[in-house]
VOGU-3710 file (C-alpha; in Angstrom, 3 decimals, decimal comma):
1> mcdakmgspl> 40,519/238,872/78,704  37,048/240,457/78,139  33,746/239,831/76,667  33,839/242,156/73,459  30,144/243,122/73,981  29,726/243,328/77,545  33,258/244,373/78,606  33,152/242,161/81,435  36,029/239,830/82,014  35,693/236,426/80,311
11> keddvenfll> 35,816/233,576/82,918  37,571/230,122/82,385  34,102/228,331/83,030  32,485/230,402/80,255  34,961/229,273/77,759  34,744/225,645/78,796  31,053/225,594/78,479  31,237/227,244/75,100  33,800/224,661/73,748  31,566/221,614/75,232
21> enseflenwl> 28,482/223,103/73,400  30,478/224,070/70,071  32,849/221,133/69,714  33,164/221,754/66,123  34,548/225,261/66,488  37,130/223,695/68,752  38,003/220,904/65,880  38,051/223,874/63,110  40,441/226,114/65,587  42,799/223,159/65,998
31> kkhatpelmy> 43,209/222,428/62,279  43,907/226,068/61,262  46,299/227,286/64,400  47,485/224,313/66,115  51,142/223,727/65,947  52,724/220,081/65,768  54,021/220,452/69,505  50,547/221,069/70,600  48,767/218,099/68,500  51,330/215,867/70,090
41> kiknidavds> 50,898/216,941/73,508  47,074/216,492/73,025  47,659/213,052/71,639  49,554/211,845/74,583  47,331/213,395/77,440  46,398/210,717/79,865  43,603/210,399/81,925  44,118/211,686/85,803  44,857/208,524/87,925  46,078/208,315/91,553
51> apqfdtsarn> 48,055/205,479/90,942  51,356/205,937/88,813  51,551/204,214/85,536  54,126/202,632/83,877  54,492/202,474/80,245  54,536/198,783/79,056  54,820/199,561/75,263  58,332/199,229/73,462  59,904/202,735/73,837  61,633/202,206/70,344
61> sitsnmfkny> 58,883/200,786/68,323  59,944/202,464/65,018  63,358/201,298/65,361  62,030/197,828/66,266  59,604/197,797/63,398  62,629/198,654/61,205  64,900/196,075/62,488  62,154/193,504/62,006  61,598/194,381/58,585  65,262/194,150/57,686
71> vdgmvrkrkr> 65,073/190,734/59,709  62,200/189,658/57,582  63,603/191,051/53,954  60,832/193,559/53,903  62,811/196,457/53,565  61,722/198,516/50,357  64,900/199,168/47,917  64,629/202,739/47,611  65,694/204,055/44,557  67,194/207,505/45,815
81> slvqrdklla> 68,790/209,209/43,031  72,432/210,097/43,333  73,312/213,878/43,240  73,969/214,716/40,122  77,717/216,041/39,586  77,231/219,559/38,681  74,893/219,881/41,761  77,359/218,097/44,030  80,232/220,418/42,835  78,211/223,335/43,421
91> mnesemfmel> 77,708/222,429/46,870  79,647/224,198/49,460  81,337/222,127/52,364  78,383/222,311/54,694  75,771/221,430/52,408  78,301/218,639/50,914  78,538/216,940/54,334  74,820/217,411/55,144  74,186/215,442/52,223  76,676/212,782/53,208
101> irdiaseldv> 75,220/212,679/56,718  71,744/212,108/55,301  73,243/209,008/53,165  74,625/207,802/56,308  71,710/208,368/58,702  69,208/206,749/56,139  71,115/203,653/54,734  72,186/200,782/56,632  73,251/198,623/53,771  77,221/198,693/54,076
111> nvlchkilrn> 77,551/198,266/50,276  75,174/200,821/49,393  76,537/203,278/51,526  80,253/202,584/50,692  79,337/202,997/46,798  77,789/206,192/47,394  80,687/207,365/49,439  83,213/206,320/46,767  81,215/207,717/43,781  80,775/211,093/45,769
121> vsvltgsdrg> 84,618/211,203/46,546  85,415/210,533/42,923  83,586/213,446/41,743  84,897/215,997/44,496  88,414/214,613/43,951  88,225/214,715/40,074  89,519/210,988/40,338  88,476/208,443/37,508  87,705/205,657/39,997  88,049/204,296/43,402
131> slflvrgskd> 87,994/201,053/45,496  87,282/199,868/49,000  88,845/196,953/50,604  87,531/195,693/54,199  89,596/194,108/56,900  88,712/190,533/57,542  90,076/187,467/59,724  91,246/186,868/63,165  93,705/189,188/65,200  96,249/186,698/64,158
141> nrflvsklfd> 95,570/186,354/60,650  94,135/189,585/59,093  93,724/190,257/55,567  92,150/192,951/53,211  89,128/191,706/50,903  88,080/193,832/47,834  84,487/194,765/48,743  83,702/197,679/45,905  86,353/197,460/43,035  86,749/200,427/40,491
151> vtenstlees> 83,788/202,428/41,329  83,230/205,410/38,749  80,919/208,335/38,449  78,605/206,089/36,268  79,080/202,537/37,606  76,250/200,555/39,474  76,783/199,077/42,572  76,074/195,567/41,190  79,055/196,213/38,628  81,475/197,318/41,388
161> lhteeteiki> 80,441/194,779/44,088  82,786/191,814/44,851  81,260/188,526/45,936  83,183/185,910/48,124  83,828/184,245/44,838  85,300/187,262/43,185  86,968/189,236/45,701  90,512/189,830/45,977  92,505/189,010/49,089  95,648/190,999/50,320
171> plgrgivgav> 97,614/190,120/53,286  98,619/193,089/55,523  101,769/194,717/54,654  101,637/193,665/51,153  101,032/196,066/48,230  100,297/199,723/48,488  96,871/198,708/50,082  98,356/196,241/52,789  100,874/198,681/53,580  98,456/201,402/54,404
181> altketvnik> 96,432/199,053/56,491  99,652/197,821/58,471  101,116/201,557/59,062  97,666/203,465/59,255  99,545/206,080/56,990  98,038/207,983/54,084  99,886/207,038/50,783  99,713/209,705/47,865  101,686/208,210/44,806  101,927/210,759/41,936
191> eayedprfnk> 103,559/207,840/39,471  102,289/204,238/40,270  105,074/202,682/38,153  107,742/204,329/39,918  106,576/203,020/43,411  108,037/199,303/43,747  104,779/198,149/45,979  102,544/198,765/42,811  101,710/195,549/41,041  101,882/196,125/37,018
201> didkktgyrt> 100,351/192,983/36,384  97,000/193,813/37,347  97,191/197,047/34,558  98,324/193,991/32,092  95,392/192,094/32,491  92,857/195,112/32,560  94,536/197,182/30,010  93,959/200,193/32,073  96,957/202,463/33,145  97,499/203,679/36,442
211> hsilcmpiqn> 99,147/207,055/36,747  98,334/208,421/40,471  97,015/206,818/43,593  95,567/208,393/46,631  94,957/205,669/49,211  93,939/206,078/52,947  92,958/203,988/55,989  89,460/203,868/57,521  89,404/203,630/61,183  86,906/203,365/63,674
221> hdnevigvaq> 86,484/204,961/67,042  88,931/203,033/68,459  91,547/204,125/65,783  91,522/200,276/64,491  91,887/199,961/61,019  88,709/198,298/59,504  89,219/199,000/55,991  91,171/200,951/53,057  89,767/202,931/50,455  91,833/204,336/47,531
231> iinkitgnhe> 91,379/206,734/44,347  92,889/206,459/41,009  94,141/208,932/38,365  92,924/212,391/38,782  91,310/213,201/35,616  91,938/216,983/35,563  95,514/218,973/35,570  98,409/216,872/35,816  96,906/213,754/37,283  97,995/214,366/40,449
241> feeqdvevfr> 96,124/214,426/43,910  96,370/217,788/45,616  96,387/218,525/49,402  92,615/219,745/48,912  91,961/216,191/47,727  93,590/214,916/50,282  91,517/216,653/52,963  88,322/215,985/51,139  89,104/212,234/51,033  90,018/212,346/54,771
251> kylmfcgigi> 86,756/214,069/55,888  84,689/211,636/53,885  86,478/208,411/55,323  85,771/209,935/58,553  82,208/209,545/57,865  82,673/206,161/56,005  84,049/204,687/59,372  81,438/206,085/61,165  78,635/204,481/58,338  80,834/201,084/57,946
261> tnaqlfelsv> 80,900/200,612/61,733  77,208/201,200/62,291  76,318/199,169/59,347  78,429/196,451/60,151  77,288/196,339/63,788  73,434/196,290/62,378  74,475/193,496/59,935  75,840/191,467/63,123  72,716/192,358/65,249  70,610/191,169/62,273
271> qeykrnklll> 73,041/187,942/61,987  72,867/187,606/65,715  69,080/187,595/65,840  68,530/185,108/63,147  70,992/182,685/64,485  69,487/183,161/67,946  65,801/182,585/66,264  67,323/179,722/64,179  69,031/178,021/67,045  65,699/178,306/69,326
281> nlargvfeeq> 63,784/176,863/66,450  66,316/173,845/66,196  66,312/173,792/70,192  62,444/173,161/69,945  62,563/170,588/67,085  65,418/168,489/69,078  63,581/168,554/72,398  60,369/167,493/70,374  61,968/164,357/69,502  63,029/162,280/72,495
291> qnlenlvqki> 61,708/158,716/71,920  63,936/157,505/69,286  67,591/158,644/69,277  67,978/157,672/65,404  65,315/160,093/64,371  66,653/162,676/66,932  70,100/162,203/65,050  68,403/162,546/61,719  66,662/165,971/62,694  70,147/167,139/64,103
301> mldaqellqc> 71,808/166,524/60,905  69,167/167,980/58,661  69,154/171,064/60,960  73,170/171,395/60,900  73,224/170,950/57,215  70,318/173,804/56,682  72,269/176,056/59,284  75,735/176,168/57,575  74,751/174,893/54,012  77,480/171,957/53,758
311> ercsvylidd> 77,749/169,090/51,413  78,008/166,366/53,801  77,139/166,041/57,700  78,017/163,228/59,987  77,063/162,327/63,501  79,347/159,921/65,497  77,858/158,456/68,822  80,370/157,293/71,317  80,009/153,926/73,042  80,502/155,366/76,421
321> tidsgngvsg> 80,496/158,895/77,500  84,021/160,555/77,906  84,892/162,513/81,171  85,924/165,801/80,045  89,265/167,062/81,213  87,749/170,554/81,692  85,946/169,612/84,944  87,168/169,604/88,370  90,708/167,835/88,744  90,600/164,543/90,523
331> sndalikdrt> 91,731/160,760/90,449  90,605/160,446/86,719  92,952/162,766/85,511  95,911/160,165/84,872  93,156/158,280/82,917  92,330/161,135/80,883  96,062/161,853/80,097  96,569/158,133/79,199  93,786/157,811/76,853  94,613/156,987/73,114
341> lddiiflkaf> 92,767/157,273/69,731  91,891/153,389/69,955  90,163/154,094/73,425  87,580/155,915/71,449  84,785/153,851/70,313  81,802/154,702/68,227  78,828/153,299/69,206  77,092/154,179/65,775  77,997/156,667/62,823  75,373/158,561/60,567
351> dfyakdggni> 76,200/159,964/57,323  74,023/162,617/55,638  74,530/163,938/51,850  72,956/166,782/51,031  72,669/165,837/47,129  71,259/162,379/48,134  67,467/163,419/48,823  68,102/163,937/52,591  68,769/160,165/53,105  70,903/159,240/56,254
361> hiqsanqlsq> 73,532/156,425/55,965  74,403/154,365/58,773  78,064/153,202/58,470  79,311/149,919/59,089  82,112/148,857/61,747  84,635/148,007/58,647  83,690/151,741/57,282  84,270/153,254/60,813  87,817/151,694/61,199  88,772/152,601/57,443
371> sknaevaryv> 87,130/156,116/57,433  89,430/159,410/57,686  86,700/161,342/58,658  86,010/158,811/61,872  89,612/159,423/62,613  89,127/163,074/62,788  86,140/162,618/64,970  88,405/160,408/67,545  90,979/163,226/67,399  88,415/165,869/68,473
381> alheahlcia> 86,923/163,488/70,768  90,235/162,695/72,401  91,375/166,239/72,493  88,380/167,897/73,644  88,193/170,861/71,181  86,637/171,800/67,978  88,541/171,489/64,731  88,231/173,936/61,828  90,218/172,838/58,726  90,315/174,977/55,668
391> dleldgrfgk> 92,362/172,496/53,512  92,587/169,036/54,974  95,323/168,038/52,480  97,593/171,218/53,633  96,710/170,521/57,163  98,906/167,621/57,036  97,781/166,109/60,656  95,676/163,173/59,063  97,683/161,914/56,336  98,462/162,738/52,823
401> gpfvdedgft> 95,850/163,592/50,312  93,826/163,324/48,188  90,874/162,456/50,582  88,597/160,946/48,498  85,673/158,104/49,452  84,743/154,879/47,988  81,969/156,706/46,385  84,100/159,280/44,878  83,249/162,004/47,346  86,343/164,729/47,813
411> trsmlcmpvy> 86,847/165,943/51,443  88,384/169,755/51,122  87,211/171,338/54,390  85,772/170,184/57,404  84,342/171,595/60,959  84,384/169,031/63,578  82,721/169,568/67,138  82,403/167,810/70,145  78,996/167,233/71,620  78,642/167,371/75,457
421> nserkitavt> 75,707/166,411/77,861  74,341/168,436/80,639  77,152/166,533/83,027  80,071/167,846/80,696  80,728/164,554/79,066  81,357/163,780/75,340  78,608/161,928/74,048  78,990/162,438/70,482  80,863/164,333/67,919  79,387/166,464/64,774
431> llinkqngsp> 81,534/166,540/61,715  80,804/168,966/58,633  82,135/168,706/55,439  82,698/171,322/52,568  80,395/174,511/52,180  78,496/174,454/49,252  79,606/177,879/48,006  83,489/176,409/47,972  84,795/178,459/50,929  86,338/177,004/53,809
441> fnesdaniie> 84,649/177,160/57,419  85,320/180,053/59,590  85,250/180,622/63,215  81,683/182,400/62,693  80,727/178,971/61,656  82,253/177,109/64,332  80,418/179,737/67,042  77,143/178,806/65,038  77,540/174,920/65,337  79,094/175,035/68,846
451> afsiftglgi> 75,776/176,729/70,102  73,945/174,535/68,074  75,805/171,502/69,569  74,692/172,660/73,296  71,128/171,818/72,295  72,235/168,627/70,441  74,191/167,478/73,532  71,073/168,104/75,664  68,747/166,483/73,069  71,005/163,255/72,660
461> hncqmyenac> 71,316/162,881/76,309  67,527/163,498/77,251  66,745/160,786/74,183  69,348/158,451/75,865  67,926/159,031/79,448  64,391/158,533/77,967  65,492/154,850/76,266  67,093/153,967/79,682  63,875/154,879/81,346  62,095/152,772/78,744
471> rlmakqtval> 64,234/149,861/79,451  64,071/150,292/83,392  60,262/150,352/83,195  60,373/147,103/80,917  62,876/145,406/83,624  60,376/146,685/86,387  57,650/145,294/84,582  59,166/141,764/84,350  59,955/142,278/87,925  56,717/143,008/88,734
481> evlsfhatag> 55,545/140,213/86,993  57,862/137,661/88,575  57,535/139,323/92,128  53,530/139,134/91,500  53,733/135,269/90,514  55,887/134,649/93,442  53,825/136,702/96,168  50,890/135,185/95,100  49,251/132,312/96,860  49,224/129,102/95,192
491> qeeterlavk> 46,193/126,927/94,302  46,847/124,230/96,770  46,911/126,864/99,545  43,970/128,589/98,147  41,843/125,276/97,906  42,790/124,372/101,559  41,546/127,695/103,026  38,358/127,522/100,910  37,595/124,042/102,265  38,361/124,954/106,029
501> snirngdelk> 36,422/128,238/106,110  33,375/127,071/107,081  34,514/125,166/109,971  33,950/127,731/112,596  31,806/130,969/112,763  32,739/134,311/114,469  31,088/133,824/117,990  33,363/130,451/118,410  36,463/132,334/117,324  35,082/135,194/119,727
511> lytyefndlv> 35,874/137,546/116,750  33,187/139,861/118,188  34,982/140,792/121,427  37,381/143,399/122,417  39,326/140,942/124,472  39,948/138,763/121,491  43,445/136,932/121,720  45,201/135,658/118,494  47,816/133,991/120,578  45,879/130,770/120,701
521> lsddetlqsv> 45,319/130,713/117,109  47,506/129,195/114,438  48,241/130,890/111,276  45,799/128,765/109,290  43,067/129,940/111,950  43,995/133,428/111,434  43,141/132,998/107,686  40,105/131,264/108,523  39,034/134,237/111,120  39,774/136,623/108,092
531> icmfkesglv> 37,286/134,942/105,632  34,851/134,376/108,384  34,763/138,307/109,143  34,254/139,118/105,250  31,491/136,579/105,098  29,694/137,343/108,500  29,679/141,066/107,590  27,852/140,165/104,444  30,529/141,612/102,001  30,887/138,322/100,205
541> qkfkipmdvi> 27,471/137,788/99,186  26,907/141,624/98,745  29,624/142,408/96,252  29,499/138,784/94,707  33,176/138,135/95,680  34,056/134,357/94,461  35,199/132,286/97,344  38,277/131,346/95,701  39,172/134,781/94,822  38,740/136,096/98,531
551> crwtcsvkkn> 40,722/133,143/99,783  43,474/133,563/97,061  43,675/137,245/98,004  43,770/136,699/101,557  46,587/134,187/101,432  48,567/136,488/99,225  48,120/139,351/101,689  49,765/136,997/104,460  52,378/135,883/101,979  53,473/139,572/101,523
561> yrpvtyhnwr> 53,935/140,563/105,069  57,567/140,026/105,934  58,626/138,202/109,187  60,046/141,272/110,932  59,503/141,523/114,842  56,110/143,314/115,431  54,741/144,771/112,147  54,127/141,532/110,436  50,808/139,280/109,617  49,442/138,973/113,239
571> hafnvtqtmf> 49,611/142,517/113,787  47,554/143,190/110,437  45,078/140,433/111,504  44,613/142,116/114,848  43,852/145,280/113,453  41,269/143,939/111,120  39,582/142,064/114,072  39,488/145,371/116,094  37,788/147,121/112,939  35,538/144,244/112,673
581> tmlftgqlmp> 34,589/144,467/116,308  34,409/148,251/116,493  31,740/148,070/113,230  29,541/145,477/114,645  30,089/145,056/118,671  30,812/148,901/118,888  27,545/149,455/116,517  29,489/151,998/114,159  28,443/149,850/111,223  25,368/151,912/110,538
591> kfsdletlam> 27,281/155,297/109,936  28,842/153,800/106,773  27,892/152,178/103,318  28,524/148,522/102,765  31,380/149,773/99,950  32,914/152,074/102,849  32,775/149,072/105,309  34,597/147,080/102,417  37,060/149,439/102,178  38,036/149,744/105,611
601> lvaslchdld> 38,335/145,914/106,189  40,814/145,575/103,600  42,703/148,893/104,601  43,025/147,291/108,012  44,497/144,042/106,726  46,751/145,704/104,102  47,575/148,572/106,299  51,499/147,519/106,968  52,172/145,217/103,739  55,885/144,719/102,894
611> hrgtnnafqv> 56,819/146,733/106,355  60,455/146,448/106,748  60,837/146,882/110,688  61,822/150,279/110,295  59,774/153,840/110,622  59,658/156,638/108,458  62,270/158,661/109,678  64,632/156,002/109,195  63,780/155,616/105,487  64,249/159,201/105,174
621> kvvsplamly> 67,689/159,568/107,266  69,174/156,512/104,782  67,523/158,038/101,673  66,132/154,929/100,695  64,379/153,921/97,209  61,002/154,500/99,190  61,821/157,521/100,687  63,096/158,810/97,047  59,851/157,623/95,694  57,403/159,221/98,282
631> stsvmehhhf> 57,781/162,620/99,867  55,510/162,184/102,680  53,983/159,651/104,805  56,767/157,124/103,086  55,839/153,645/104,460  52,130/154,302/104,300  52,131/154,957/100,498  54,147/151,909/99,970  51,613/149,831/102,040  49,016/151,095/99,920
641> dhcimilnse> 50,881/150,580/96,362  51,664/147,058/97,600  48,156/146,538/98,085  47,150/147,783/94,595  49,873/145,295/93,255  48,182/142,492/94,943  44,531/143,050/93,914  46,099/143,709/90,178  47,606/140,106/90,542  45,940/137,383/88,660
651> gnnifqslsp> 43,024/135,784/90,417  43,501/138,255/93,540  41,042/141,270/92,412  38,202/140,852/95,043  36,682/144,088/93,577  36,156/142,652/90,095  32,361/142,818/90,220  31,979/146,202/91,217  31,130/148,871/88,731  33,705/151,428/87,388
661> aeyrqvikql> 32,223/154,064/89,820  32,007/151,793/92,823  35,675/150,675/91,910  37,030/154,362/91,839  35,213/154,751/95,291  36,454/152,010/96,953  40,146/152,521/96,009  39,704/156,078/96,804  38,695/155,092/100,562  41,237/152,326/100,641
671> efcilstdla> 44,124/154,836/100,126  42,537/157,390/102,464  42,305/154,648/105,224  45,924/153,429/104,915  47,442/156,761/104,875  45,469/157,726/107,975  47,757/155,086/109,788  50,397/157,617/109,826  50,529/159,201/113,253  51,554/162,451/111,870
681> lyfrkrgdfk> 48,307/162,714/110,118  46,494/161,475/113,138  47,675/164,490/115,278  46,481/166,887/112,474  42,803/165,431/112,302  42,387/164,853/116,034  41,669/168,213/116,952  38,513/168,313/114,281  37,391/165,011/115,654  37,224/166,367/119,199
691> kliekgktdf> 35,219/169,626/117,914  32,560/167,359/116,350  32,325/164,986/119,555  31,994/168,249/121,805  29,400/169,509/119,909  27,410/166,193/120,069  27,649/165,900/116,207  27,772/161,965/116,366  25,684/161,111/113,546  28,314/161,748/110,965
701> ktqsdkdlla> 25,985/162,296/107,986  28,286/164,577/105,942  31,162/162,766/103,892  33,815/164,757/105,574  32,602/163,775/108,903  32,726/160,008/108,112  36,056/160,573/106,636  37,146/162,099/110,057  35,591/159,138/111,795  37,471/156,510/109,536
711> ammmtacdva> 40,691/157,958/109,815  40,052/158,160/113,978  38,956/154,335/113,726  41,999/153,415/111,597  44,579/154,610/114,472  42,291/153,264/117,047  42,662/149,926/115,538  46,303/150,376/114,750  46,978/150,971/118,424  44,334/148,499/120,080
721> aitkpwevqk> 46,986/146,209/121,667  47,318/148,860/124,378  43,467/147,754/125,220  44,173/144,256/125,404  44,491/142,158/128,830  47,653/142,909/130,781  49,236/139,400/129,935  49,022/140,117/126,173  50,057/143,778/126,469  53,003/143,389/128,280
731> evaqlvanef> 54,340/140,715/125,758  53,575/142,765/122,891  54,861/145,989/124,164  58,263/143,931/124,123  57,906/142,931/120,683  57,213/146,457/119,946  60,258/147,551/121,755  62,835/144,700/120,277  61,713/146,051/116,662  62,663/149,592/117,865
741> feqgdvektq> 65,790/148,346/119,420  66,837/146,299/116,099  66,674/149,829/114,312  68,788/151,794/116,838  71,278/148,922/116,420  71,796/149,644/112,639  71,612/153,550/113,471  74,317/152,721/115,682  76,587/150,448/114,031  75,995/151,482/110,477
751> lgetpiammd> 74,951/154,838/110,548  77,335/156,134/113,535  74,497/157,954/115,475  72,937/157,799/118,765  69,391/156,696/118,515  66,536/158,043/120,504  65,771/156,437/123,855  62,719/154,270/122,889  65,372/152,524/120,224  68,350/152,636/122,367
761> rdkkdelpkm> 68,798/149,172/123,789  70,580/150,411/126,667  67,721/152,188/127,815  65,401/149,354/127,872  64,507/149,519/131,397  62,587/152,747/130,597  60,046/150,903/128,798  57,334/151,594/131,219  57,708/155,143/131,465  57,405/155,555/127,948
771> qvgfidaicl> 54,584/153,248/127,844  52,608/155,706/130,000  53,658/158,521/127,867  52,457/156,769/124,874  49,156/155,854/126,160  48,587/159,568/127,458  49,615/161,267/124,118  47,946/158,906/121,845  45,743/155,980/123,097  43,684/157,598/125,684
781> pvyemfaqin> 42,452/160,670/123,627  41,192/158,924/121,003  39,553/155,895/123,120  37,890/158,387/125,395  36,179/160,327/122,352  34,906/157,058/121,025  33,507/156,240/124,679  31,579/159,409/124,454  30,257/158,285/120,927  28,319/155,346/122,321
791> pylkplyaga> 28,444/153,188/125,362  29,565/150,209/123,083  32,824/151,339/122,510  34,079/152,122/125,952  35,586/148,848/126,598  38,678/149,944/124,429  38,866/153,175/126,803  38,595/151,030/129,819  41,419/148,325/128,851  43,536/151,563/127,959
801> ldnrqhwqhl> 43,207/152,857/131,509  43,648/149,502/132,861  47,171/148,844/131,113  48,254/152,580/131,861  47,674/151,558/135,659  50,052/148,544/135,225  52,758/150,521/133,406  52,467/153,421/135,881  53,080/151,084/138,683  56,085/149,421/137,063
811> ddlyregkte> 57,348/152,874/136,249  57,069/153,746/140,140  58,889/150,569/140,994  61,712/151,527/138,563  62,021/155,016/140,315  62,307/153,288/143,533  65,253/151,569/142,318  63,284/148,170/142,351  64,419/147,023/138,728  64,327/143,306/139,542
821> evhrelnind> 60,777/143,338/140,358  60,074/145,316/137,059  62,280/142,493/135,381  60,244/139,709/137,120  56,800/141,423/136,170  58,036/141,636/132,403  59,529/138,388/132,260  62,853/139,937/131,023  65,033/137,396/132,994  64,530/135,141/130,222
831> ansfsdknts> 67,692/135,204/127,939  65,663/135,583/125,204  63,777/138,617/126,002  64,904/142,111/124,320  66,972/139,826/122,301  69,775/141,569/120,285  70,202/141,231/116,790  72,502/138,554/116,701  70,004/135,756/117,636  70,559/132,816/115,095
841> eaeknknkkd> 67,678/132,247/112,594  67,658/128,831/113,350  66,693/129,364/117,042  64,102/131,817/115,820  62,670/129,291/113,219  62,722/126,761/116,055  60,904/129,048/118,532  58,448/129,671/116,055  57,508/126,073/115,284  57,402/125,500/118,891
851> ktdskgkknv> 54,759/128,399/119,161  52,604/127,025/116,423  52,633/123,230/118,074  51,569/124,917/121,094  48,577/126,762/119,792  45,784/125,647/122,388  48,201/127,070/125,383  47,596/130,499/127,239  50,908/130,772/128,954  52,539/133,539/126,646
861> knlkakdktl> 55,378/134,469/129,076  58,033/133,162/127,312  57,441/134,344/123,871  60,755/134,983/121,928  61,549/138,467/120,380  61,326/137,231/116,634  59,161/134,365/117,020  55,911/135,177/118,924  52,376/134,851/117,539  51,623/138,719/117,845
871> agtpkkinhg> 48,394/140,744/119,308  47,385/144,034/117,816  49,362/146,788/119,018  50,149/150,370/117,669  52,593/150,686/114,872  53,649/154,060/113,389  56,233/156,527/114,259  55,668/160,196/113,411  59,421/161,121/111,924  60,768/161,921/115,360
881> ktkvcsll> 57,635/164,469/116,394  57,750/163,327/120,221  59,332/160,824/122,076  56,303/159,198/122,906  54,809/159,295/119,568  57,603/157,206/118,278  57,015/154,213/120,635  54,092/152,151/119,884
//
């Protein structure tokens, strides 16, 4: 390519620069010279991108739009003029069939297409008129229906088209048309009256004289007959159809079969789309109403009537769900087989009449017992299969007709369908009666209502579940009210505590000491001590807590601790006293606000409410209701919820004077502290706490640092029994071991499992070894870190070290075979030490009384397993994380 003036070759860059500077030239050139292919390529040029691009748009957008238009009824009725007779006759064979193909490609309405074909065949063969019959019915009961009848060169589609009311039904094998459909053979009759298969009565009725008939089957690609076409009376020559006419007819019908099949498939697609769309809308409506069963059933009946256009719809709710025999066979099979109609009892029945303004009628028990419709519904529920009856009188299974109700309604045909829930149990029966167009219900109707019944069953099941849940919630509310009443302290007990709450102060009770021993106190004195701690901390005055409220709340908390061996009121009381000591004697109080201090003391007293004497792992193992309710920290969540229940009980809300913001804050802190007693959470947080201590960040000014400190304090208080004087510690350790052994006994006898060592009564002699492991793994690390915060917390660390030495000494004796010395030191020669689960309640109660009466004595060596007053000691078991973590 060369420049015309310069004679030099034209470069690509020169052309590009020219086009950039003269865009109008490019536009004009494209308009004049660009081919359609080039324009298409230009329109589809994409920008270069290194990553592969995927086309997310619909590839058949034109087809999709056309389909949507058909579904929405927006297809424009194109008035495409028929080819005139002269032009059609002047066409050669290729032109004629091109015209036919054009018709097939552009027309999806089977009626319009077939009318065109029959009209063109009549013109090309010189016949007077033609008819089209389509195959209908099931495989076992197939028949022909007249779709287009007497189509002539000048007849319109509306004149020739037969509706469901006017169509003629012809069984296969009967008459000429039926014989062609059955044999798939072409029939060319020169004189109709000479053929015995011809019905002369039709001519008599119409006054038309039939001479010759050419009848041919229409087949699909599987060679199945889908219809029959016939042309009558050739109007030229001797009125007989010749071989050429047969050939034209055959070629036309070949395309006719393709067109009918495609049009029918398209029609089925449209119907299926509409049905699915309608079912989805119905499903949405069904699941929107789940609070009232009657409202739901009313919606179901309205939707079902609109779906199938029936005169009457009924829904029968079964009193009790019926196990389906279609499930897994088992012991119920015999019961299913022995059921009778009398075993089917309807809880309620709803009737809907289309002509009654949409009103729903509920049938009485007397109406149900006498209703033939109810008998049909029982039959369907019993046999677990849908029932489609075209003519109830001819059916005969439900007695002789006529089937007329008291109100004069006559039942002709019906469709009855069982409704299943998600567990494949029959919960209801849907009954549809008399289609409004007078035709009987067919299999297509059955398929639609069966799909609809799936959503209906789920809707009814969900609604019933919702109603059951509401009833259970009501029962729960009543139960909580009853429990709250009985779990709340009485007025007399509250007043007695209020009178005695000023008798002794904290110094007299030694509440500020780490060596505090509750064993010398009676239960009443422990209650007084709790009130003393709250008063001397200034919280009662600060938050304006009425004295009767805090006294009632304290007594209620004590009342809600179960009399288990260790995790009972005494343990909670000791944990609270240790928290009080750490805050004031340990000088940690300045680290927290008054509201946080209140939450921590309340959490300490409530952290084991309603403990059952078993750990989290046991609750999960037996799949207890608590384990089903809470996924993690099972018992800790329950303790918090129980605490809230007490606070919500009348006269027990010690937070009643707080503002809404303060109330939310204290409840949040309360939940955090109680959940922190789960040792699984302790292990996760201990590393972060250690990093703070190592960095010297002991001011705990940020909220996250304060939360970490509070969590570690809850654990330190929870296991503080390990810091008590040795005489107290060794007795409390046996209490913990006894509670563990009781859980182990249950695992052995009821679960058939071998418990872990610390819960196995047969390994009680290994207690010293397990205590040493527990101190090393859990206690010493946390107390050592607190000792580094300030010297006022060192007594906790020192007490734990001292007790470790004692336990290590006993473990050394055990390893040396000096078991008797170990027993003597631990006083386990006493018959009641490490007592088994068979200890009588009478003896336990007696021991408890003896203990209470001897409150001033300091000799605690003979405390019984279930009956001792308890010192504070560690509690939680970490889901089997480690052996030492499970022994407290």
